[in-house]
N, C-alpha and C positions, 0 to 999 in steps of 0.2 A: 174281638179284633175287627170283624167286618163292620160292626156298628161304629167303631172309631173311624175307620176309613171313610165310611159314608158321611160321617159328620164333617170330617176335614174337607172332603170334596165339595160338600154343600157350602161350607164357609168360603172356599176359594171362588166358587161361582158367584157367590153374593158380593165378594170384594171386587171381582171383575166387572160386575154389573154396576156397582156404585162408581167405580172409576170411570166407566164409559159415560155415565150421566153427569159427571163433574164438568163445569165450564173450562174452556181452554185456558183462560187467564188465571185460573187458580194455581196452575203449575208453572206459570211464567216467572222467570227470575227477574228481579228488579235491577236497574242500573246496567244492563247488558252483561251480567255475570252468567256463569254456567250452573250455579246452584241456587235454589230458591231460599229466601230468608223471610222471616216474619218480624214486622215491627221495627226494622232497622233500615235507615237510609241516611244519606248525607245531603245537607242543604248548603248551597253556596250563598254566603251572606254578604260577600263583597270581594273586591280585589283592589290592588294598588300597583301602578307601573312606575318605574324609576324615571321615565321620560314623559313629558307632556305631549309630544308628537313623535311618532315612531315611523321613520321612513325606511324604504328598502335598503337592506344591508346594515341597519342600525342594530347595535347590541343593547339589550334591555334586561332588567330584572323585574319579575312580576310576582307579587305576593297575593295568594288566594286564601280567604278566610272561610272555614267550613264549620258546620254545626251538625253533630250526630243526634238523630232524633231519639235514640234510646238513652242518651245521657252518658254513655260509657266513655271512658278515656283510655281504652286499650290502644296499644301501638298500631299504627297503620303504615302501609307502604304505598308510595305513589310512583306510577310509571307513566312517562310521557307517551302520547299517541301521535298519530299523523295529523298535523295541523298547519297553521300558517307560519311556523317558526322552525329553525334548524338548530341543532346542537343543544347545549344547555343541560343542567342537572336539576334534580328536584329533591327537596328534603321536607319532611313533615314533622311537626312538633305539636304536642298537646298543649294548648295555651290556657287551660282552666280545668275546673272540676265539673263542668256541665256539658261535656262532649264538644268543647270548642277546640279547633285545630287551626294551625297556621302552616300553609304549604308555600315554600319559597322556591321559585324557579329562577336560576341564575344563568347568565351567559347565553340567553336566547337571541338568535339572529333572525330578524324579520325578513321573509322572502318576498314581500310585496303582494302576497296572495290577497284577492279581494274578499275572501271569507272572513279574515281578521279574527280567527278563533284560536284559542289555546285548549287543547284536548289532553285529558289524562284519565287514568283508571286508578281507583283506590282499592287496595287489597287489605282485608282485615279478617279477624276471627270473631265468631259469634254463633250462639245457639248450637254449639257442638260441631262446628264445621268452618271451612274457609270460604270467604265470599269476595266478590268484586263489584265495584260500582263505577260505571263510566260517566264522565262529565265533560262538558265543554263550557268555556267562558268566552263571550264575545269581548274583544279588546277594542274599545272605542278609540283609543289613541292611535291606532294603526292607520297609516295613510297609504292606500294601495298604489302600486306603481302604474303610471300611465305613460304611454308612448308620447314623446313631445311631437307636437304638430309642426311640420316644416313651414317656415315663413314663406309667403308668396314671393315669387321673383319680382324684384323692383322693376318698375318701368324705366327702361334706359333713357337717359337724358339726350336730347338732340344736341350734337356738337356743331357749332357754326362752321361755315366754310373758312379755311385758312386765308389770311390776307397777306399778300406779298408786297414787300417794300424794295424798290429798285434804286440802286445808286451806282456810281462809277467814279473812276479817277480821271475822267475825261476833261475835267476843268483844272487839273493841276498845272498842266502846260498846254499851250496852244499849238494847233497844227496850221502850217502855212500852205499856200496853194501848191499843189503838185506833190506834197509830202505824204509819206505813209506813216501811220502811227498805230501802236498796239495799245488797246484800251481794255481794262478789266471791269467787267460788269458784275456787280454784287446783287444777289437775290436773297433777301432775308424773309424767313417764315415768321410772320407776326401773329399767327393764329395759335390755337390751343391743341392742335393735333398735327400729325406729320403729313407732309405732302409726298404721296407715293408716285413713283415713276414719272417725275415731272419732265416736260418737254418745253424748251425755251426757243422762241422764234424771234429773231431780231430783224428790224427793217428800218432803213434810214429814211427819215422824212425830210431831210434837207438835201444838200448837194454832195454829201459824202457818199463814197462807194464802199460797201462792205465786201471785203475780200474773203473768198472761200464760202463755206457752208453758212447758211443763216439759221439752221435748225440744230439744236443741241439736246441730246438725251442726257439727263442729269441723274445723279444718285438721289435717294430719298432725302428730303430736307426735314429734320425734326423741328418740333415747335421751339421757337426762340433761337434757332440756329440759322446760319446763312451759308451760302456757297458762292463760288466765283466762276465766271466764264471769261476767257481771254479772246478778244476779237480784234482783227486788223482792219483798219479803215484807211482809205486813200482820199485825199482832198483833190478837187478839180483844179484846173489851171487858174480859175478865177473864183474867189470867195467873196460873196456879196454880203453875207451876214456873219456877225462875230460869233453867234451861238448856234451851233448845229445840234440837231436832235436825232437820237436813235430810239425808235419805238420798240418796246419789248412786250411780248405776250407769253403767258405761261399757262399750260394745261397740265392737269394732274388728277390723281385720285386721292380721296381722303376718307377716313372712317367717321361717319356722322353719328356714331353711337349704336347703330343697328346694322349697318352694312357699308361696303365701300361704294362711294358715289363719285361722279366726276365733278371737277371744279376748274375754275380758270381765274386768272388775274392778269392785269395789264398795267403798263406804266411807261415811263420814258426817262432817258438819261441825257444829259447835255455834254457836248464836246466843244471846248473852247477853240475857236478858229481865229486866224489872222486875216482880216479883210484885205483884199487886194486893192492897192491904191491906184487911182486913175491919175496919171501924171498931168493930164490936161487940166484937171480941176483941183489939183493938189492944194492950191492956196485957199480955195473956198470950201473944201470939204472939212467938216468938223471932226474933232478927235472922237475915237470910240468912247461910248459911255462906260465909265468904270463899273466893273462887275464885282460884287461881293460874294464870296463863296465860303463854305464851311470847310476849313482845311483839316482839322483834327478835333477829336473830343475824347474825353475820358470820364468814366463814372466810378472809378475806384476798384474795378475788378471785372470778371467775366459776366456777372449778373448781380442784381440787387435783391436781397431777401425782403419779403413782405414785413412791414413794420419797422424796418431799419432805416437809418439815415445815411446819406452819402453826399459827397460834393461832386457836382457835375461841372466839369471844366471843359470849355471848348474855345477854339481859336477860329477867327474869321479873317480872311485875307482880301485886300484890295488888289484885284488882278491887273489893274491898269499899270503899265510900266512908265507912264509919263504924267499922269494926273493923280493928285492926291484928293482924298475925300475929306469933307469937313462936316462939323455939327452932326456927328454920327450918334444915332439913338438906337440902342439895342433893347428889344423887349422880349422877355422869355415867358412863354406860356406853358405851364405843365398840363396835367390831365387828371382824370378821376383817380388813377392808381399811383401817380407820382406828382407830388405837390411841392411847392416851394416851402422851405422850412425856416421861417423867421427872417426872411430876406426880401428886399425889394425886387421886383421883376424888371426894372428899367435901369439901364446903364448908359452913361454918356461919355463920349470921347470927342475931344475938340477936333482932332484930325487923325487920319491914318495915311501915312506916306504911300507913294506909288510902290506897288509890290510889297507893301508892309502888312503886318498882321497884328492883331490884338487878342488878348486872352481874357475870358470872363469865367469866373468861378461862382457857382450858385449852389448854396446848400439846399438839398431836397430830401424828402422823406417819402418812403413807399407806404401805401395803405396797408392796414392790418389784414384785410381780405382783398386780394387782387382778383380782377375779373378777366384779365388776359395775361399772357406770358411776356408781353412786350408793351411798352408805353411810349407813344410819340411825344416828343418835346418840340414845340414850334418856336422858332426864332425869327422875329421880324426886325429888319435893319432898314432904317431911313437915313439918308445922308444928302449932302450938297457937294457940288464940285464946280469949278470954273473952267470953261472951255471957250477959247477965242474971245476972252474978256466978257463972257456972258456967264452968269451964275445959273446953274441948272440943278435939278433935284433928281434923285434916284432912290430906288428901294429894292429890297431883296427879301424873299421869304425862304428861310432855311428850315430844315427839320432833321431831327435825328431820332433814333429809336433806342430805348434803354431796356434790355432784357430784365424781366422780373421773375421771381420764383417764390413759391410758398414753401417754407421750410417743412420738412417731414418730421412731425412730432407724433408719429404712430408708434406706441410702445407696446411690447409683448412681454409677458412674464415667462419664467421658466416653467416647463410642464410639471404638473403635480398629479400624483396618484391618490386615490381615495383611501386605500388601505392595502396591506399585504394579504393576498388571498392564496388560493390553491391553484395548481395547474389545472387548466380547463374551466376555472371559475371566472365569470365575467366581473371586471372591475372598470373603473373609469380613469381617463387621463385628460386633464383639462389645462388650457392656456388662457389666462386672462388678458384682455386687450383694452386699450383706451386710446382714443384719438384726441390728443391734447391740442391739435391744430384747429384752425378755424375753417379749413376747407375739407371737403369730403375725401375719403380714401375709397378708391373704386376697385371693383373686380377682385375682392379678397377671396382667396381660395386656400384650402388646407388639405394636405395629404399625409397619410401615416403609413409606415411600413416597418418591418422588422420581425422579431421572433414572437409575433402576436397574430391573433386573428380578430378582425373587426368587421362588423356588418356594414359600416359606413367608412371605408378607408379614404374616401374623397368627400369633402364638404365645400360647398360654395356659400360663403358668408354674404357676398355681394358688396353693397355700398355702406360705408360707416361714416355718418355725418360728423362734423366737428363737435367735440365735446361728448361724444357718445362712447360708452364702454360696454363690455359684455364678456362672454366666455365661449371659447371653442372647446367642445367636449367630444371625446371619442370613447365609445364603449369598446374595450379590448379584452381579449381572453388570452392570457399567457400560455405558451405551448411548452416551455422548458422549466425545469426545476431550478431555482436560484434566480440569477439576474437575466431578464429578457431585454435585449437591446432594441430600442425603438428610435426611429428617425421621423421627425415631423418637419415638413417643408411648407412654409406659408409664403405665398406670392401675392402682390398687390400693385396697383398703380397709384403713385402719389398725385398730388394736385397739379403737378407739372407734366403729367402724362408719362413719367418714367416708370418702367417696370422694375420692381425690387423684389428680392427674395431673402427670406430669413430661414435658417436651418437650425433645428434644435435636436440635440441628442439626449435621450432619457433612458432610464432602466425601470422595468416593472418587476418587483420581487414576487416570487411565487413559491409556495411550499408544495411538497409531494402530497397528493390526495390520499387519505387513509380512510376507506369506508368503514363504517361501524355496523356490526350485526346486532340489531335490537333484541335478538333472542325470542324464545317462545313466550316470554312474559309480556311481550308487546301485544296489546289487544289488536293492533292492526294486522298482525301476522296470523291471527286465529281465523280459520275459515268459518264463515257464518253457517249456522245450522239451517238446513232447509225447513221451511215452514210446513206444518202438517195441519190438516183439518181435524184429526183425532189423535189424542196423546197415546199412541201405541207404545212409546218407550216406557211411559210410567206404568201402563198395564202390565207389560212384560216384567218390569222390576217388581211389581206387586205379586205376580205369580211366582217369581223366583223366591221372594221372601216367604210366601205361604208354603211353598214346597220345602224350604229349609226348616220352617217351624214344624211341619208335619213329620219330617225326618227326625227332628230332635225329640218330638213326643213319642214316636214309635220306638226309638232307641231307649228312651227312658222307661217306657212300659216293658220292653223286652228285658231290660236290665233288672227291673223290679221283680218280674216273674222268675227270672233266674235266681235272684236272691232268695225268693220264697222257697223255691225247690231245694236250694242248698240248705236253707234253714230247716226244712222238713227232714232232709236226710240227716242233718246233725241231731235233730230231736230223736229220730229213730235210733241213731247210734247211742245216744245217751240212755234211752229206755232199755236197749239190749244190754248195755254195760251195767245198768242198775239191777237188772234181773239176774245177770251173772253174779254180781256182788251179793245179792240176796241169797242165791243158791249156794254160793261158797260159804256164806255166813251160817246158813242152815246146816250144811254138811259139817262145818267146823263145830257148830253147837252139838250136833248129834254125836260126833266123834268124841268131843269132850265129855258129853254125858255118859257115853259108853265107857270111856276110860275111868270116869269117876265111879261108875258102878262096879267095874272090875276091881278097882282099888279097895272099895268097901267090902267086897266079898273076901278078898285076901286078908283084910284086917280081921274079919270075923273068924276066919279059919285060924288064925293065930290065937 
């Protein structure tokens, strides 16, 4: 027994020494598994994706082709790992007789991770045990998500100083010496931006006297609009000139595209007066020169749209009450933004009676792309008249302003969401835009609010040139299950400087988030084993195995010895029983012999 124990102890020490001398890599499991295997592994021979380009949030199916090195076609089980995809299911099918497998991953959602990898672990049976093999496949079709770079702020365009056009009704009727007359002075903003806090100053340059204040604080005058001021003037006792003048100066502030700056404009308006007659020289004084004024005009509405046609109609009046004008020639000159449309610009009238009027209608057309919000039209009138039997000539230069505007053709689509997601999961909300007009749309801004969270609730798009299109995109995260109400407000300034606002209502669908537990089969949940410089674990396992073998041998020997002792006892019992049987047989034979002898003696006696 002692000899056996010594042999077993020597064998255990020899095995421990051999295990200590083995290299560490001999006991290392392949493929990231927990149990070593020999001669078996899986090779990735290729893959195929259902999309040629995979962007963040895209759903894709990926098929991976495997080859088993030992040629076996046993069933395998594939479990997804932590990689660049979410969700999805995996199924493995043996596709041949030479260890070929096809693994199909369906319903994968790309997260935008720059790693672009699909990770999975293969579980299979072999060499008397269960094994696992971890693998990763780089998916070249994935396009990692990159943050969009904000466009640089456009350099603001310099807006020219507004130009003022002054006019009045002072020539409709004349004022006589010593009379008081109320005159309306009109100020029109012929620029492209508003006049802020304008102050008007009026000053008579003739013999008229302005009654009351000469300074007037006005409301803001928007581009293309006008305002009016009423002023009272008084004529002196003697008027020497038929046409009196009132000078007007205007100071204001305006937005030049970067800041508010000061501006000014000046002009004058005429007041028709009746010259005081000198009775001493009445017979020799000539009659007043007939004056031609523009009495009214009409261009078909409040303003003319760019690219449209209209009829400009105006009337001019001979203000003389006693002298008619003859050989009247009227010449109409348009401008860059408003041109004559298939008509002559010259009109002839044989005569216009005293205090009479004539009307001229000119077809005109606005340019497709206007440079200003108002266009001046120049009217030159030449004529002749007879005074004291002498023929004389006169002329007048008239002008009028026609407001123009660029039609707003800025179109916006209804908001669109990319897909229905989960509560707390980011999705996108987009609005497509196109500027179908020829002029730029300025200061485009967009804001979003509602039952969502967005990293960029305010966006400044800036200037959108004519013919340009694009998309306003918001990254939103729904906060409620079901329909999340969203409000998007887009403001901009059209080509006429008017601020406009568009409001959109939208809903973002969201489902309740249901987290999934990958379980302990997920290799990503297995804590990695610490690295050791010496394989103590395998040495301990070897010692335990040797101890079990020694215990089994000792029990076998003990059992065999017991069996021998029992057999010896049974043999002894058999020998004793045989001796007893022999003794009984001898005694029986002796008794029988004795009985036979007695029987023979009795027979002899007889």
